[in-house]
C-alpha positions as semicolon CSV with decimal commas, in nm:
position;residue;x (nm);y (nm);z (nm)
1;M;0,712;-1,069;-5,904
2;T;0,626;-1,409;-5,758
3;S;0,323;-1,481;-5,546
4;A;0,552;-1,563;-5,256
5;A;0,699;-1,217;-5,272
6;L;0,354;-1,059;-5,295
7;T;0,237;-1,242;-4,982
8;G;0,554;-1,163;-4,791
9;A;0,666;-1,523;-4,764
10;G;0,986;-1,553;-4,568
11;D;0,928;-1,227;-4,382
12;E;0,896;-1,303;-4,009
13;R;0,686;-0,990;-3,958
14;V;0,398;-1,127;-4,169
15;A;0,462;-1,500;-4,142
16;R;0,177;-1,699;-3,999
17;V;0,237;-1,853;-3,659
18;G;0,045;-2,166;-3,562
19;L;-0,179;-2,182;-3,256
20;V;0,051;-2,421;-3,070
21;K;0,353;-2,202;-3,131
22;R;0,164;-1,890;-3,016
23;L;0,063;-2,068;-2,696
24;L;0,417;-2,185;-2,630
25;L;0,535;-1,826;-2,657
26;K;0,303;-1,723;-2,372
27;P;0,515;-1,689;-2,055
28;E;0,229;-1,797;-1,830
29;L;0,158;-2,123;-2,016
30;G;0,387;-2,336;-1,800
31;G;0,232;-2,199;-1,482
32;L;-0,123;-2,264;-1,605
33;I;-0,039;-2,624;-1,689
34;G;0,129;-2,665;-1,351
35;A;-0,173;-2,520;-1,171
36;V;-0,407;-2,766;-1,341
37;L;-0,181;-3,060;-1,256
38;V;-0,144;-2,953;-0,891
39;F;-0,520;-2,909;-0,855
40;V;-0,598;-3,248;-1,009
41;F;-0,333;-3,416;-0,795
42;F;-0,452;-3,286;-0,458
43;A;-0,820;-3,298;-0,553
44;S;-0,778;-3,670;-0,617
45;L;-0,624;-3,715;-0,272
46;S;-0,871;-3,510;-0,068
47;S;-1,238;-3,428;-0,113
48;V;-1,195;-3,138;0,128
49;F;-0,940;-2,979;-0,103
50;R;-1,195;-2,947;-0,384
51;S;-1,485;-2,846;-0,159
52;P;-1,596;-2,480;-0,138
53;D;-1,438;-2,447;0,206
54;G;-1,116;-2,601;0,078
55;V;-1,107;-2,368;-0,221
56;A;-1,162;-2,071;0,009
57;N;-0,869;-2,179;0,226
58;W;-0,611;-2,226;-0,049
59;L;-0,723;-1,912;-0,229
60;D;-0,676;-1,724;0,097
61;V;-0,318;-1,852;0,128
62;A;-0,250;-1,771;-0,237
63;S;-0,387;-1,416;-0,212
64;T;-0,100;-1,280;0,002
65;Y;0,154;-1,453;-0,217
66;G;-0,028;-1,326;-0,524
67;I;-0,039;-0,959;-0,430
68;M;0,334;-0,963;-0,365
69;A;0,411;-1,182;-0,668
70;V;0,252;-0,924;-0,900
71;A;0,487;-0,649;-0,782
72;V;0,788;-0,882;-0,770
73;A;0,714;-1,000;-1,125
74;L;0,712;-0,643;-1,255
75;L;1,046;-0,583;-1,085
76;M;1,194;-0,906;-1,223
77;I;1,078;-0,826;-1,575
78;G;1,260;-0,498;-1,523
79;G;1,574;-0,699;-1,450
80;H;1,597;-0,676;-1,071
81;F;1,527;-0,861;-0,745
82;D;1,414;-0,739;-0,404
83;L;1,520;-0,975;-0,128
84;S;1,380;-0,735;0,132
85;A;1,020;-0,762;0,007
86;G;0,913;-1,017;0,268
87;V;1,071;-0,839;0,563
88;Q;0,917;-0,510;0,452
89;M;0,576;-0,666;0,518
90;G;0,679;-0,704;0,881
91;T;0,823;-0,353;0,890
92;A;0,495;-0,205;0,768
93;A;0,284;-0,396;1,021
94;I;0,521;-0,333;1,313
95;T;0,537;0,039;1,237
96;S;0,159;0,072;1,224
97;G;0,112;-0,142;1,534
98;I;0,365;0,037;1,752
99;L;0,256;0,386;1,651
100;T;-0,110;0,313;1,730
101;T;-0,110;0,071;2,023
102;Y;0,193;0,204;2,213
103;Y;0,207;0,572;2,119
104;G;-0,162;0,641;2,060
105;L;-0,114;0,796;1,719
106;N;-0,420;0,841;1,499
107;T;-0,479;0,520;1,305
108;W;-0,482;0,677;0,960
109;V;-0,176;0,888;1,031
110;A;0,005;0,577;1,150
111;L;-0,088;0,387;0,835
112;L;0,028;0,679;0,622
113;L;0,359;0,694;0,807
114;S;0,414;0,320;0,769
115;L;0,341;0,356;0,397
116;L;0,592;0,638;0,370
117;V;0,850;0,424;0,552
118;C;0,802;0,141;0,302
119;L;0,810;0,375;0,002
120;A;1,129;0,529;0,137
121;I;1,285;0,184;0,163
122;G;1,186;0,111;-0,195
123;F;1,324;0,445;-0,312
124;I;1,656;0,386;-0,134
125;N;1,684;0,038;-0,282
126;G;1,617;0,165;-0,633
127;Y;1,836;0,472;-0,597
128;L;2,133;0,271;-0,474
129;V;2,094;0,022;-0,758
130;V;2,090;0,287;-1,031
131;R;2,358;0,507;-0,875
132;T;2,610;0,242;-0,774
133;G;2,555;-0,009;-1,052
134;L;2,573;-0,289;-0,797
135;P;2,346;-0,590;-0,846
136;S;2,005;-0,546;-0,686
137;F;2,063;-0,884;-0,521
138;I;2,344;-0,734;-0,311
139;I;2,169;-0,404;-0,235
140;T;1,845;-0,564;-0,120
141;L;2,026;-0,839;0,071
142;G;2,179;-0,562;0,281
143;T;1,838;-0,402;0,325
144;F;1,691;-0,739;0,420
145;L;1,946;-0,794;0,696
146;M;1,912;-0,440;0,832
147;L;1,532;-0,454;0,840
148;Q;1,535;-0,795;1,001
149;G;1,752;-0,664;1,283
150;L;1,559;-0,338;1,305
151;N;1,221;-0,510;1,326
152;L;1,337;-0,735;1,607
153;G;1,533;-0,468;1,794
154;V;1,263;-0,200;1,786
155;T;0,987;-0,445;1,876
156;K;1,175;-0,575;2,181
157;L;1,276;-0,222;2,284
158;V;0,920;-0,088;2,277
159;T;0,714;-0,391;2,382
160;N;0,965;-0,600;2,580
161;T;0,845;-0,894;2,371
162;V;0,893;-1,010;2,011
163;Q;0,547;-0,912;1,892
164;V;0,303;-0,622;1,874
165;N;-0,043;-0,703;2,014
166;N;-0,391;-0,554;2,061
167;F;-0,420;-0,394;1,719
168;N;-0,795;-0,464;1,731
169;R;-0,830;-0,213;2,015
170;I;-0,726;0,089;1,810
171;V;-0,973;0,354;1,702
172;G;-1,103;0,282;1,353
173;Y;-1,025;-0,089;1,357
174;D;-1,376;-0,174;1,236
175;V;-1,319;0,026;0,919
176;L;-0,979;-0,133;0,862
177;Q;-1,131;-0,475;0,915
178;K;-1,383;-0,412;0,639
179;I;-1,114;-0,298;0,398
180;F;-0,844;-0,554;0,468
181;A;-1,003;-0,851;0,643
182;S;-1,376;-0,876;0,571
183;E;-1,535;-1,185;0,420
184;F;-1,794;-1,273;0,158
185;T;-1,986;-1,596;0,112
186;I;-2,006;-1,816;-0,199
187;A;-2,167;-2,161;-0,197
188;G;-2,172;-2,155;0,181
189;A;-1,796;-2,097;0,207
190;R;-1,642;-1,779;0,350
191;F;-1,382;-1,613;0,129
192;Q;-1,144;-1,340;0,242
193;I;-1,160;-1,000;0,072
194;A;-0,785;-1,029;0,016
195;I;-0,873;-1,261;-0,274
196;L;-1,053;-0,974;-0,446
197;W;-0,759;-0,741;-0,382
198;W;-0,535;-1,005;-0,538
199;I;-0,754;-1,013;-0,851
200;V;-0,749;-0,632;-0,868
201;A;-0,370;-0,623;-0,830
202;T;-0,330;-0,882;-1,107
203;A;-0,562;-0,693;-1,343
204;V;-0,397;-0,356;-1,279
205;G;-0,046;-0,500;-1,302
206;S;-0,124;-0,678;-1,629
207;W;-0,280;-0,364;-1,776
208;V;0,021;-0,153;-1,680
209;L;0,263;-0,406;-1,825
210;L;0,084;-0,472;-2,153
211;R;-0,113;-0,157;-2,226
212;T;0,094;0,140;-2,110
213;R;0,415;0,317;-2,202
214;F;0,554;0,239;-1,860
215;G;0,503;-0,131;-1,932
216;N;0,711;-0,094;-2,248
217;W;0,981;0,075;-2,041
218;I;0,981;-0,221;-1,799
219;F;1,041;-0,469;-2,080
220;A;1,304;-0,243;-2,235
221;V;1,498;-0,192;-1,911
222;G;1,496;-0,561;-1,831
223;G;1,573;-0,672;-2,184
224;D;1,868;-0,449;-2,276
225;L;1,968;-0,166;-2,047
226;T;2,201;0,003;-2,296
227;A;1,950;-0,013;-2,579
228;A;1,681;0,124;-2,348
229;R;1,896;0,425;-2,265
230;N;1,976;0,481;-2,631
231;V;1,608;0,504;-2,728
232;G;1,528;0,748;-2,448
233;V;1,375;0,519;-2,183
234;P;1,404;0,681;-1,837
235;V;1,594;0,388;-1,691
236;Q;1,663;0,532;-1,347
237;R;1,307;0,653;-1,291
238;T;1,160;0,322;-1,412
239;T;1,386;0,119;-1,183
240;I;1,312;0,331;-0,876
241;V;0,936;0,319;-0,939
242;L;0,949;-0,059;-0,968
243;F;1,123;-0,091;-0,631
244;M;0,872;0,147;-0,475
245;T;0,587;-0,056;-0,623
246;T;0,721;-0,366;-0,452
247;S;0,741;-0,172;-0,126
248;F;0,381;-0,055;-0,165
249;A;0,268;-0,414;-0,214
250;A;0,462;-0,511;0,100
251;W;0,287;-0,236;0,295
252;F;-0,053;-0,353;0,174
253;A;0,019;-0,719;0,252
254;G;0,168;-0,634;0,591
255;T;-0,130;-0,419;0,683
256;T;-0,362;-0,700;0,583
257;Q;-0,178;-0,938;0,814
258;I;-0,188;-0,722;1,124
259;V;-0,553;-0,632;1,070
260;R;-0,652;-0,997;1,032
261;L;-0,436;-1,136;1,312
262;T;-0,459;-0,825;1,538
263;S;-0,092;-0,886;1,623
264;I;0,237;-0,924;1,439
265;Q;0,560;-1,109;1,512
266;A;0,894;-0,930;1,479
267;Q;1,005;-1,198;1,231
268;A;0,694;-1,163;1,013
269;G;0,764;-1,199;0,642
270;F;1,107;-1,352;0,695
271;G;1,180;-1,603;0,417
272;Q;0,870;-1,526;0,213
273;E;1,065;-1,322;-0,041
274;L;1,186;-1,650;-0,190
275;I;0,828;-1,767;-0,237
276;F;0,740;-1,445;-0,420
277;I;1,038;-1,483;-0,652
278;V;0,969;-1,850;-0,719
279;A;0,602;-1,772;-0,790
280;A;0,711;-1,516;-1,049
281;V;0,958;-1,763;-1,204
282;I;0,692;-2,035;-1,222
283;G;0,470;-1,779;-1,395
284;G;0,726;-1,730;-1,670
285;C;0,953;-1,450;-1,550
286;L;1,312;-1,501;-1,660
287;L;1,583;-1,452;-1,399
288;T;1,766;-1,242;-1,658
289;G;1,475;-0,995;-1,697
290;G;1,294;-0,865;-2,003
291;F;1,036;-1,144;-2,020
292;G;0,748;-1,251;-1,802
293;S;0,383;-1,216;-1,710
294;V;0,190;-1,070;-1,419
295;V;-0,089;-1,321;-1,473
296;G;0,170;-1,598;-1,472
297;A;0,310;-1,476;-1,141
298;S;-0,039;-1,487;-0,990
299;V;-0,079;-1,841;-1,122
300;G;0,252;-1,926;-0,955
301;A;0,114;-1,791;-0,627
302;L;-0,199;-1,998;-0,680
303;I;0,017;-2,310;-0,715
304;F;0,182;-2,233;-0,383
305;G;-0,153;-2,176;-0,215
306;M;-0,286;-2,507;-0,344
307;T;0,033;-2,690;-0,249
308;A;0,051;-2,546;0,103
309;Q;-0,307;-2,646;0,184
310;G;-0,309;-2,959;-0,030
311;I;-0,026;-3,110;0,172
312;I;-0,226;-3,053;0,491
313;Y;-0,549;-3,193;0,348
314;A;-0,361;-3,498;0,220
315;G;-0,235;-3,564;0,573
316;W;0,132;-3,520;0,486
317;D;0,403;-3,361;0,696
318;A;0,404;-2,985;0,626
319;D;0,783;-3,000;0,588
320;W;0,725;-3,143;0,240
321;F;0,625;-2,794;0,130
322;K;0,993;-2,698;0,115
323;F;1,059;-2,992;-0,113
324;F;0,784;-2,877;-0,348
325;L;0,923;-2,524;-0,333
326;G;1,262;-2,638;-0,458
327;A;1,122;-2,882;-0,712
328;M;0,888;-2,625;-0,865
329;L;1,167;-2,369;-0,887
330;L;1,391;-2,613;-1,071
331;L;1,118;-2,723;-1,309
332;A;1,014;-2,363;-1,374
333;V;1,369;-2,252;-1,458
334;L;1,417;-2,546;-1,695
335;T;1,080;-2,485;-1,860
336;N;1,142;-2,113;-1,899
337;Q;1,482;-2,182;-2,051
338;Y;1,322;-2,407;-2,310
339;I;1,052;-2,151;-2,388
340;R;1,312;-1,875;-2,427
341;R;1,514;-2,083;-2,671
342;F;1,201;-2,174;-2,862
343;A;1,098;-1,808;-2,879
344;E;1,440;-1,709;-3,009
345;Q;1,437;-1,979;-3,277
346;S;1,083;-1,895;-3,386
347;R;1,185;-1,537;-3,461
348;R;1,471;-1,637;-3,692
């Protein structure tokens, strides 16, 4: 027997993989490189951007995107989209606001009911996807349109305006403010607690995806649905849970918004679902499912936070943000396509 045979040469399971190749196989690598480049670019244009106050501002913007991007990334890795994720944020906030400020319901009961509403929406989305076999894009597009109309119609019917106000006057607001909208100070700058919740969401999401059986199910469902069923993966349950997870994140983000702003517009969250999806794609999630990273999705959200504030600090027209949104999506898709092909060739 030759030494090559003894060492397993030619066997991909024991073949040594170089450091560069291992790094290229990481789904979040492209996002990390992009984040560094975006930071360097805007930091060179504005001293405020790189100051403690500037960092606090763009981390604050990124935190809402990040919390949602974590849940959306898990869903995308599982092979699905939720176009109603942004509007659900508004639904959660509007429900809590109307029940407390206009109907006098106990604050905690109102929050629980708004959570149940969001979870029900997520369950319906997931159930319809697994029962009908229709693309999640179509199912959640319908949900998106219905919720958009419902948010506006109910808000105008109850308040005679297009917003819910005076949330800071409800009983228990001080406690909610500490949980969802308090601040902490670092280097003289005031950071929102939402940043910490974003870090927690990223850590928990990454642990679930990479260290639990459910995480294996997510990869299996998104990678090959038929194969997943054949090996006993509970496909329907996994899919429904993923949609409900996205709805929970929307409830949390929506509650954070109304607590911080003390009011909410009927159109809140409209259009943000695209940002969540793009953040996940920038972080390495494939549009076809079965591949991606929660950490990468958070990095994608960080890029958006830096870009949104960096454009302002640089003195540019804020409309350029849409240009960056499209450009980053295109670059991320092309990069992810290259990484996928490289990963496939490296396993041959």
